[in-house]
Structures are given as structure tokens and as C-alpha cells.
C-alpha positions, 0 to 999 in steps of 0.5 A: 500500500503506498504511503500517503504524502502529507499535504503542505501547510494550508497557508502555503497551499492557499498562496500557491492555489491563488497564484495558479487559479487567480484568473479562473471563473467561479465554475472553474475554481469549483471544478479544480477545487474538487479535483486538485490533489493538493486541496484534499477533501472538502465539504460545502457549508451552507446556511440555505439562506438568501443567496445560498442556492447559487453556490449549491447549484454551482457545486451540484453541477460539478458533483452532487455527492459533495458533502453539504453541511447544514447547521440547524441551530434549532432556532431557525425559521421554519421557512429555512428548514422547508427551503433546505429540503426543497433545494436539496431535492431540486439540486439532487444533493446526495450527502446533506448533513443536517447538524444540531448543537450537542444536546448536553452542552445546549442543556448546560449552557442554554436550558431555557433557550434565552442565551441569545438575549444575554450573550449572542456570541455564546449562543452562536458558539454552542449552536453553530461554531462548535457543531461546525468545528466537529463537522469539519473534523476529517476534512482538509477544507470547506467551500463557502459563499463569501464574496468581496462585495460583502465588505469589511475584511472580505474586500480583499477576499481571494479564492483560497485562504487558510484558517486554523489549518484548513483551506477555505475555498471561496468560488464566488469571491469576485462576484458582484451582487448583480452576478448573484441575482443574474445567476439565480434568474438565469438558472431558475433557482428557487428563492428563499421565501423570506426574501420577498418579505424583506429578509435579504440576510437570514439567520436564526429567527430570534436574531433576524428581522426584516430590513427597510428599503435603503437599509444595509442588507444585514441591518436585520441581523442582531439589530441594534448590536455591533455583532454582524457575524455568527463567528464561523468566519475569523481572520487572525483569530478574530471574528470578522465584521462585514457589512452585507451578504448572506 
């Protein structure tokens, strides 16, 4: 049996991959990411939110068997749960992994489901960040739908980046907001039902509200608080703050 050659450090691979694929399209990046031996095993992490179906469709066209991780925090809108089933069936995704918070941890830290009222970061940690860490164990990286137009630290986003020893692949990094909408329309993809009701960015029900015309698309996430991210995406060990996106 041949010996497995360990992959180089994630930061070295990210730099090399960005140099090699910097002029490629989103579709090409997905194709390469799922076939390049230097990248390793990948999962797609999706919230099945407002724009998620674009990336899901892009990946499904290449390989419907790619593991898709969906974090059910047990505080999501019912519309999101129903939409997840609808999209998975429409795209023919064969390996959707619906994850939940650890029940013992949840009972110990949020027995009355009110932690979000006192400490949103702690709530996100037990319901989303920690379950994702466990889900990604065994993978070499994951595919995200992050984009430069979402602002903040994402304005310099590349196709590949390294975080905590894992590669993050961002096929839509260079897409504009109009590109996303054009893709949804041209491919006749189903929209999340809450989008038409004023929710351009959708998270957990207690921490998401409708957005008024002219407001930032993420104004309805943790309204009135500085917090704008659940904590999944970090840069240099710090939570990323962004202005827009799904």
C-alpha cells in the first residue's frame, strides 16, 4: 500500500492555489477545487439562506455527492428548514448533513433557550461554531459563499485562504451582487421565501428581522448590536465584521 504524502501547510497551499487559479471563473475554481490533489477533501457549508442556492447549484453541477453541511441551530425559521429540503431535492444533493448543537452542552449552557438575549456570541458558539468545528473534523477544507462585495475584511477576499489549518475555498469571491441575482434568474433557482418579505440576510429567527428599503442588507441581523457575524468566519483569530451578504 503506498504511503500517503502529507499535504503542505494550508497557508502555503492557499498562496500557491491563488497564484495558479487567480484568473479562473467561479465554475472553474469549483471544478479544480474538487479535483486538485493538493486541496484534499472538502465539504460545502451552507446556511440555505438568501443567496445560498447559487453556490449549491454551482457545486451540484460539478458533483452532487459533495458533502453539504447544514447547521440547524434549532432556532431557525421554519421557512429555512422547508427551503433546505426543497433545494436539496431540486439540486439532487446526495450527502446533506443536517447538524444540531450537542444536546448536553445546549442543556448546560442554554436550558431555557434565552442565551441569545444575554450573550449572542455564546449562543452562536454552542449552536453553530462548535457543531461546525466537529463537522469539519476529517476534512482538509470547506467551500463557502463569501464574496468581496460583502465588505469589511472580505474586500480583499481571494479564492483560497487558510484558517486554523484548513483551506477555505471561496468560488464566488469576485462576484458582484448583480452576478448573484443574474445567476439565480438565469438558472431558475428557487428563492428563499423570506426574501420577498424583506429578509435579504437570514439567520436564526430570534436574531433576524426584516430590513427597510435603503437599509444595509444585514441591518436585520442582531439589530441594534455591533455583532454582524455568527463567528464561523475569523481572520487572525478574530471574528470578522462585514457589512452585507448572506
